[in-house]
C-alpha positions as CSV (number, residue, x, y, z in Angstrom):
1,X,112.9,89.0,99.2
2,X,113.3,89.2,95.5
3,X,112.8,93.0,95.0
4,X,110.2,95.6,94.9
5,X,109.3,99.2,94.0
6,X,107.7,102.4,95.2
7,X,105.7,105.1,93.4
8,X,106.9,108.7,93.6
9,X,105.3,109.9,96.8
10,X,105.2,113.5,95.4
11,X,102.5,112.4,92.9
12,X,98.9,113.3,93.5
13,X,97.3,110.2,91.9
14,X,93.8,111.5,92.3
15,X,94.7,114.2,89.7
16,X,96.4,111.7,87.3
17,X,95.5,108.1,86.7
18,X,93.9,107.4,90.1
19,X,94.1,104.3,92.3
20,X,94.5,101.8,89.5
21,X,97.2,103.9,88.0
22,X,99.2,103.8,91.2
23,X,98.7,100.1,91.4
24,X,99.8,99.6,87.8
25,X,102.9,101.8,88.3
26,X,104.2,100.0,91.4
27,X,103.3,96.4,90.2
28,X,105.0,96.6,86.9
29,X,108.1,98.2,88.4
30,X,108.1,95.8,91.3
31,X,107.9,92.7,89.0
32,X,110.6,94.0,86.8
33,X,112.9,94.7,89.8
34,X,112.2,91.2,91.1
35,X,112.9,89.5,87.8
36,X,109.4,88.1,87.3
37,X,107.6,88.6,84.1
38,X,103.8,88.5,83.4
39,X,104.2,85.2,81.6
40,X,105.7,83.7,84.8
41,X,102.8,85.3,86.8
42,X,100.3,83.6,84.6
43,X,102.0,80.2,85.0
44,X,102.2,80.6,88.8
45,X,98.5,81.5,88.9
46,X,97.6,78.4,86.9
47,X,99.6,76.3,89.3
48,X,98.2,78.1,92.4
49,X,101.7,79.0,93.6
50,X,101.3,82.8,93.9
51,X,99.0,85.1,95.8
52,X,98.7,88.9,96.4
53,X,98.3,90.6,99.7
54,X,97.2,94.3,99.6
55,X,97.7,96.5,102.7
56,X,95.2,99.4,102.8
57,X,93.7,101.3,105.7
58,X,90.8,103.4,104.4
59,X,89.9,103.2,100.7
60,X,86.2,103.0,101.6
61,X,86.3,106.6,102.8
62,X,89.2,108.1,100.8
63,X,88.1,106.5,97.6
64,X,84.5,105.3,98.3
65,X,85.9,101.9,97.2
66,X,86.3,98.6,99.0
67,X,87.1,95.1,97.7
68,X,90.6,96.2,96.6
69,X,91.9,92.6,96.1
70,X,89.7,92.3,93.0
71,X,91.5,95.2,91.2
72,X,94.7,93.4,90.1
73,X,93.1,92.1,86.8
74,X,92.2,95.7,86.1
75,X,96.0,96.4,86.1
76,X,96.6,93.6,83.7
77,X,94.5,90.6,82.6
78,X,97.5,88.4,83.4
79,X,96.4,88.6,87.1
80,X,93.0,87.1,86.5
81,X,92.5,84.3,88.9
82,X,95.2,85.3,91.5
83,X,94.2,84.8,95.1
84,X,94.2,88.3,96.5
85,X,92.7,90.3,99.3
86,X,92.9,93.6,101.3
87,X,94.4,93.6,104.7
88,X,93.7,96.4,107.2
89,X,95.4,97.3,110.5
90,X,95.4,101.1,110.6
91,X,98.9,102.5,109.8
92,X,100.3,99.0,110.2
93,X,98.1,97.7,107.3
94,X,101.2,97.2,105.1
95,X,102.9,95.1,107.8
96,X,99.9,92.8,108.4
97,X,100.0,92.2,104.6
98,X,103.7,91.3,104.9
99,X,103.2,89.2,107.9
100,X,100.3,87.2,106.3
101,X,102.2,86.7,103.1
102,X,105.3,85.4,104.9
103,X,103.2,83.1,107.0
104,X,101.5,81.6,103.9
105,X,104.9,81.0,102.3
106,X,106.3,79.4,105.5
107,X,103.2,77.2,105.6
108,X,104.0,76.0,102.1
109,X,100.7,77.3,100.6
110,X,102.5,79.5,98.0
111,X,105.9,79.9,96.4
112,X,105.6,83.6,95.7
113,X,103.7,86.5,97.4
114,X,103.2,90.0,96.0
115,X,102.8,92.4,98.9
116,X,101.4,95.7,97.9
117,X,100.6,98.7,100.2
118,X,98.6,101.5,98.8
119,X,96.7,104.6,100.0
120,X,95.2,107.5,98.0
121,X,94.6,110.2,100.6
122,X,94.5,113.5,98.7
123,X,90.9,113.1,97.7
124,X,90.1,114.9,101.0
125,X,91.0,118.2,102.5
126,X,93.1,118.3,105.7
127,X,90.3,118.4,108.2
128,X,88.3,115.7,106.5
129,X,91.4,113.5,105.9
130,X,92.3,113.8,109.6
131,X,88.7,112.7,110.5
132,X,89.1,109.6,108.2
133,X,92.4,108.8,109.9
134,X,90.8,109.1,113.3
135,X,89.1,105.7,112.6
136,X,92.4,104.2,113.6
137,X,91.7,105.4,117.2
138,X,88.8,104.7,119.5
139,X,86.6,106.9,117.4
140,X,83.3,106.9,119.4
141,X,85.1,107.0,122.7
142,X,88.0,109.4,122.2
143,X,88.3,110.8,118.6
144,X,84.9,111.7,117.2
145,X,84.6,115.2,118.8
146,X,88.3,116.1,118.5
147,X,89.5,118.2,115.5
148,X,92.8,116.8,114.3
149,X,92.7,114.0,116.8
150,X,96.0,112.3,116.1
151,X,98.2,115.4,116.2
152,X,96.6,116.1,119.6
153,X,96.9,112.5,120.8
154,X,100.6,112.4,120.0
155,X,101.0,115.7,121.7
156,X,99.5,114.1,124.8
157,X,102.1,111.4,124.5
158,X,104.8,114.1,124.4
159,X,103.3,115.6,127.5
160,X,103.6,112.2,129.2
161,X,107.2,111.8,128.2
162,X,107.9,115.2,129.7
163,X,106.0,114.4,132.9
164,X,108.1,111.3,133.5
165,X,111.0,113.5,134.4
166,X,114.6,112.9,133.4
167,X,115.6,115.2,130.5
168,X,114.2,118.7,130.7
169,X,111.2,119.9,128.7
170,X,113.5,122.0,126.5
171,X,115.8,119.0,125.9
172,X,112.9,116.9,124.7
173,X,111.4,119.6,122.5
174,X,114.8,120.3,121.0
175,X,115.2,116.6,120.3
176,X,111.9,116.5,118.5
177,X,113.0,119.4,116.3
178,X,116.2,117.6,115.5
179,X,114.4,114.4,114.5
180,X,112.3,116.5,112.1
181,X,115.4,118.3,110.7
182,X,117.2,115.0,110.1
183,X,114.3,113.4,108.4
184,X,113.7,116.3,106.1
185,X,117.4,116.5,105.3
186,X,117.5,112.7,104.5
187,X,114.5,113.1,102.2
188,X,116.4,115.6,100.1
189,X,118.6,112.6,99.0
190,X,115.6,110.3,98.3
191,X,114.5,110.6,94.7
192,X,111.0,109.3,95.6
193,X,110.4,111.3,98.7
194,X,107.4,113.6,98.9
195,X,109.3,116.6,100.3
196,X,112.5,116.3,98.4
197,X,112.0,119.5,96.4
198,X,110.3,121.5,99.1
199,X,112.1,124.3,100.9
200,X,110.8,124.2,104.4
201,X,111.5,126.9,107.0
202,X,111.1,124.8,110.2
203,X,111.2,127.8,112.5
204,X,108.4,129.6,110.5
205,X,106.3,126.5,110.4
206,X,106.5,125.9,114.1
207,X,105.7,129.6,114.8
208,X,102.7,129.7,112.4
209,X,101.1,126.4,113.2
210,X,102.3,125.9,116.8
211,X,98.9,125.9,118.5
212,X,96.7,124.3,115.8
213,X,97.4,120.8,116.9
214,X,97.8,121.3,120.7
215,X,100.7,122.8,122.7
216,X,103.1,119.9,122.1
217,X,102.6,119.2,118.4
218,X,104.0,121.5,115.8
219,X,103.5,121.3,112.1
220,X,107.0,120.1,111.7
221,X,106.4,117.3,114.1
222,X,103.8,115.7,111.7
223,X,104.1,113.3,108.9
224,X,102.7,114.0,105.5
225,X,99.3,113.4,103.8
226,X,100.5,111.3,100.9
227,X,99.3,109.4,97.8
228,X,101.4,106.3,97.0
229,X,102.0,102.6,96.8
230,X,104.9,100.3,97.6
231,X,105.5,96.7,96.7
232,X,107.8,93.8,97.7
233,X,108.0,90.3,96.3
234,X,108.5,87.4,98.8
235,X,109.4,83.9,97.8
236,X,110.1,80.6,99.4
237,X,113.8,79.7,99.7
238,X,114.7,77.8,96.6
239,X,112.2,79.4,94.2
240,X,114.8,82.0,93.2
241,X,118.0,83.4,94.5
242,X,117.3,86.4,96.6
243,X,119.9,88.9,98.0
244,X,117.9,89.6,101.2
245,X,115.6,87.7,103.6
246,X,112.9,88.5,106.0
247,X,114.7,87.1,109.0
248,X,112.4,87.9,112.0
249,X,109.1,89.3,112.9
250,X,107.3,90.6,116.1
251,X,103.7,91.6,116.5
252,X,101.9,92.8,119.7
253,X,98.7,94.7,120.1
254,X,97.7,97.0,122.9
255,X,94.5,98.8,123.8
256,X,93.1,101.0,121.0
257,X,92.3,103.6,123.7
258,X,95.2,106.0,124.4
259,X,93.9,106.8,127.9
260,X,93.8,103.1,128.8
261,X,97.3,102.6,127.5
262,X,98.7,105.5,129.4
263,X,96.9,104.6,132.6
264,X,98.2,101.1,132.5
265,X,101.8,101.8,131.6
266,X,102.9,104.6,133.9
267,X,104.8,102.3,136.2
268,X,106.7,100.7,133.3
269,X,110.1,102.0,132.3
270,X,109.0,101.7,128.7
271,X,106.4,104.2,127.7
272,X,104.8,101.5,125.5
273,X,106.1,98.1,126.7
274,X,104.2,96.1,124.1
275,X,106.1,98.0,121.4
276,X,109.4,97.1,123.0
277,X,108.2,93.5,123.4
278,X,107.3,93.2,119.7
279,X,110.8,94.4,118.7
280,X,112.6,92.2,121.2
281,X,110.7,89.1,119.9
282,X,111.6,90.1,116.4
283,X,115.3,90.3,117.4
284,X,115.0,86.8,119.0
285,X,113.4,85.2,116.0
286,X,116.2,86.7,113.8
287,X,118.8,85.7,116.4
288,X,120.2,89.2,116.5
289,X,120.6,92.0,119.0
290,X,120.5,95.8,118.6
291,X,124.3,96.0,118.2
292,X,124.0,93.9,115.1
293,X,121.5,96.3,113.4
294,X,123.1,98.6,110.9
295,X,120.1,100.7,109.9
296,X,116.6,101.4,111.2
297,X,113.4,102.5,109.6
298,X,110.7,103.5,112.1
299,X,107.2,104.9,112.1
300,X,107.6,108.7,112.7
301,X,104.0,109.6,112.1
302,X,105.0,112.2,114.7
303,X,108.4,113.1,116.0
304,X,107.5,111.7,119.4
305,X,106.9,108.3,118.0
306,X,110.5,108.2,116.6
307,X,111.8,109.5,119.9
308,X,110.2,106.6,121.8
309,X,111.3,104.1,119.1
310,X,114.9,104.8,120.0
311,X,114.6,103.1,123.4
312,X,112.1,100.5,122.1
313,X,114.8,99.4,119.6
314,X,117.2,99.2,122.5
315,X,119.5,101.9,121.2
316,X,119.3,103.7,124.5
317,X,117.6,103.1,127.9
318,X,114.1,104.7,128.4
319,X,114.5,108.3,129.3
320,X,117.9,108.6,127.5
321,X,116.6,108.8,124.0
322,X,117.8,112.4,123.7
323,X,121.4,111.2,124.0
324,X,121.3,109.3,120.6
325,X,119.8,112.4,119.0
326,X,122.3,114.9,120.5
327,X,125.3,112.7,119.7
328,X,124.3,112.5,116.0
329,X,123.9,108.7,116.3
330,X,120.5,108.7,114.4
331,X,121.9,110.6,111.4
332,X,122.7,108.7,108.2
333,X,126.4,108.5,109.0
334,X,125.8,108.0,112.7
335,X,126.2,104.8,114.7
336,X,122.5,103.9,114.6
337,X,121.1,105.6,111.5
338,X,117.3,106.0,111.7
339,X,115.1,106.7,108.6
340,X,117.8,107.5,106.0
341,X,114.8,107.4,103.6
342,X,113.4,110.5,105.3
343,X,110.8,108.4,107.1
344,X,107.1,109.3,107.2
345,X,107.9,112.9,107.9
346,X,110.2,113.4,104.9
347,X,109.4,110.7,102.5
348,X,105.7,110.6,103.0
349,X,103.0,108.6,104.7
350,X,100.4,106.9,102.4
351,X,99.0,105.0,105.4
352,X,98.5,101.5,104.0
353,X,101.8,101.6,102.1
354,X,104.1,102.8,104.9
355,X,104.9,99.4,106.3
356,X,105.7,98.0,102.9
357,X,107.8,101.1,102.0
358,X,109.9,100.6,105.1
359,X,110.5,97.0,104.3
360,X,111.4,98.0,100.7
361,X,113.9,100.6,101.9
362,X,115.6,98.2,104.3
363,X,115.8,95.7,101.4
364,X,117.5,98.4,99.3
365,X,119.8,99.2,102.2
366,X,121.1,95.7,102.9
367,X,121.5,95.0,99.1
368,X,123.4,98.2,98.5
369,X,120.7,99.6,96.2
370,X,119.6,102.6,98.3
371,X,121.5,105.1,96.1
372,X,121.4,108.6,97.7
373,X,120.1,107.3,101.0
374,X,122.6,104.4,101.3
375,X,124.1,103.6,104.7
376,X,127.6,102.4,104.0
377,X,128.1,98.7,104.8
378,X,124.5,98.0,105.9
379,X,123.8,94.3,106.1
380,X,121.0,94.0,108.6
381,X,118.1,96.4,109.2
382,X,115.2,96.6,111.6
383,X,111.9,98.4,111.3
384,X,108.9,99.4,113.5
385,X,105.5,100.0,112.0
386,X,102.7,101.1,114.4
387,X,98.9,101.5,114.0
388,X,97.0,104.0,116.0
389,X,98.6,105.4,119.1
390,X,101.1,102.5,119.6
391,X,98.1,100.1,119.5
392,X,99.3,97.7,116.8
393,X,103.0,97.1,116.8
394,X,104.9,95.3,114.0
395,X,108.7,94.8,113.8
396,X,110.7,93.0,111.1
397,X,114.4,92.3,110.6
398,X,115.6,92.2,107.1
399,X,119.2,91.1,106.3
400,X,121.5,90.4,103.4
401,X,121.7,86.7,102.4
402,X,125.2,85.4,102.9
403,X,127.1,84.8,99.7
């Protein structure tokens, strides 16, 4: 990994320079951070040694625009001729772009890959935006007739966690509140986070919006509707000296139907065993275990998804996730810091960009470039990016290259 960049997630790009403006902002900053100029890009394109991989979930509905891979030359004529395409996998669209780019480099097809995640979502109001996002679920079978489907779906997941027994209902709900509090607090130290300047009264939000999304999902449990883009630059070893590497990956896909997943997994200790499997396979490829991970970035589209990620990462056993929360282990200065960036809840969730943003933040962590969100001494990081209701599961390990 040579570097990358992120747009300011507080910007409403539909009111400024639009989709192309967001692309231009992140690409120029990302190339500069990676030490690659446009003249080098032109040369690599001529020699067919570079390609671009764009993660995006739903531009056809949010922007009434498809064919995103053809927009790079609109950013700058230097990109004319670059092999580029859009990759979609719901909220894991950024990760499928990373995975595909890394595979093409490992195969020897390209020396350099530009991985860009982007989503412009504020073109729609809340209800219409949530309906667009519902296409990441079994739309015809489960989501079409449900207002605010995903908040309700993850509320159902929370109900399942409570029904499994172990910690009390109050302990679990308190744990979800603490996850939200920690992520909003972390976002205050992130200069690119969507909520960094917002003053949020969590108690008021929970009281006011408590039943809008179902009994188990409160406003403060939800991630943000966000405009934004993120970019990382990957290269084959030997092309340039990088400070970090993509050391391992894991990818597993479960049923798109939440009901089918829950019905098939009730006898398993892990709520979502394929999520756990993706992470464990990632650890194995990177030849690490959970005790060697210094920092985690996870997909907190809702607080319950971060809660379950704690055991999926192996930080605790299933059913004991609350212990890591109550002990302060997940805090930035804790033993197993999770989402020092603020996560999707605090930093923002431009859907197609979130996987790339997580990878970028881990790159910053392990290269000591994370500024206000830096975890002291971080050398190895792990991430989990999910699509739908734990249907698509991607994990990556990113670590500092030994001197």
